[in-house]
Backbone as CSV, one residue per row, in Angstrom:
resi,resn,N_x,N_y,N_z,CA_x,CA_y,CA_z,C_x,C_y,C_z
1,MET,-12.049,145.845,209.442,-11.915,147.586,209.283,-12.350,147.739,210.332
2,ASN,-12.468,148.657,210.659,-12.696,149.200,211.931,-14.678,149.462,211.833
3,LYS,-15.443,149.112,212.866,-16.409,149.175,213.161,-17.250,150.948,212.614
4,ASN,-16.448,151.821,212.766,-16.717,152.975,213.473,-16.743,154.081,211.752
5,ILE,-15.964,153.271,210.592,-16.232,153.892,209.457,-16.800,153.657,208.681
6,PRO,-17.809,154.436,207.947,-19.043,153.922,206.815,-18.826,153.798,205.963
7,GLY,-19.762,153.299,205.358,-19.208,152.272,203.975,-19.709,153.093,202.363
8,ILE,-19.175,152.876,201.471,-19.328,153.654,200.581,-21.266,153.821,200.438
9,GLY,-21.598,155.102,200.196,-22.854,155.431,199.894,-23.344,155.415,201.167
10,GLN,-23.167,155.007,202.494,-23.476,155.752,204.077,-23.129,157.176,204.830
11,ASP,-24.266,157.495,205.523,-24.545,158.914,205.448,-23.365,158.873,206.833
12,ALA,-22.550,159.842,206.542,-21.453,160.165,207.525,-21.879,160.926,208.918
13,PRO,-21.288,160.083,209.701,-21.200,160.762,211.326,-21.406,162.046,211.723
14,ASP,-21.827,162.425,212.405,-22.193,163.713,212.672,-20.932,163.906,214.173
15,PHE,-20.182,165.022,213.182,-19.256,165.682,214.270,-18.957,167.457,214.160
16,GLU,-18.494,167.626,215.048,-17.937,168.744,215.296,-16.220,169.211,215.236
17,VAL,-16.230,169.964,214.716,-14.740,171.099,214.279,-14.511,172.573,214.495
18,LEU,-13.249,172.921,214.699,-13.234,174.217,214.751,-12.774,174.320,213.838
19,THR,-13.311,176.159,212.667,-12.871,176.608,211.807,-11.317,177.189,211.891
20,SER,-10.947,177.592,210.723,-9.423,178.260,210.696,-10.100,179.519,211.399
21,ASP,-11.423,180.119,211.407,-11.380,181.845,212.046,-12.187,181.055,213.624
22,GLY,-12.061,180.107,214.077,-11.910,179.976,215.527,-13.756,179.564,215.948
23,ARG,-14.637,179.281,215.024,-16.184,178.967,215.203,-16.002,177.556,214.612
24,THR,-17.111,177.063,215.354,-17.805,175.840,215.029,-18.314,175.392,214.089
25,PHE,-18.259,174.294,213.540,-18.896,174.200,212.525,-19.434,172.123,212.728
26,LYS,-20.528,171.548,212.624,-21.238,171.028,212.815,-21.830,170.781,212.223
27,LEU,-21.428,169.148,211.897,-22.330,168.539,210.448,-23.616,169.300,210.273
28,SER,-24.296,168.354,211.670,-25.386,168.071,211.027,-26.358,169.474,211.235
29,ASP,-26.072,170.919,211.916,-26.682,171.894,211.724,-26.230,172.653,210.370
30,ALA,-24.806,172.581,210.224,-25.109,172.621,208.345,-26.466,171.947,207.412
31,LEU,-26.244,170.407,207.881,-27.011,169.669,206.666,-28.608,170.291,207.446
32,ASN,-29.026,170.647,208.840,-30.530,171.170,208.489,-30.695,172.483,208.385
33,SER,-29.172,173.268,207.880,-29.897,174.565,207.769,-29.997,174.660,206.091
34,GLY,-29.947,173.366,205.509,-30.366,173.882,204.084,-28.507,173.311,203.511
35,SER,-28.200,173.299,203.551,-27.048,174.197,203.171,-26.041,172.740,202.670
36,ASN,-25.400,173.197,201.354,-24.732,172.062,200.896,-23.769,171.342,201.500
37,VAL,-23.252,170.583,201.702,-21.880,170.123,202.328,-21.209,169.349,201.379
38,LYS,-19.465,169.321,201.386,-18.926,168.530,201.031,-17.704,168.415,201.418
39,LEU,-17.490,166.552,201.810,-16.569,166.324,202.813,-15.243,165.525,202.009
40,MET,-14.485,166.103,202.239,-13.034,166.054,201.338,-12.538,165.507,202.254
41,PHE,-11.433,163.398,202.377,-10.806,163.672,202.774,-8.955,163.733,202.668
42,TYR,-7.976,163.573,202.479,-6.854,163.655,201.975,-6.221,162.879,202.796
43,ARG,-5.621,161.742,202.279,-4.000,159.992,202.896,-3.584,161.463,202.064
44,GLY,-2.391,161.611,203.175,-0.478,161.737,203.401,-0.065,163.014,204.304
45,HIS,1.209,162.700,204.201,1.060,163.775,204.851,1.574,165.788,204.590
46,TRP,1.661,166.387,205.471,1.812,167.832,205.110,3.110,167.934,205.287
């Protein structure tokens, strides 16, 4: 298995993405601001 994939119960690695309205979302910034964050992963094709 890939060494970069966290296991169940481990913290997610920090990441940065563009939102649908063009803003930047960074996981660590959201967590540091006290926001609740829910990560959902979908497997499949759209």
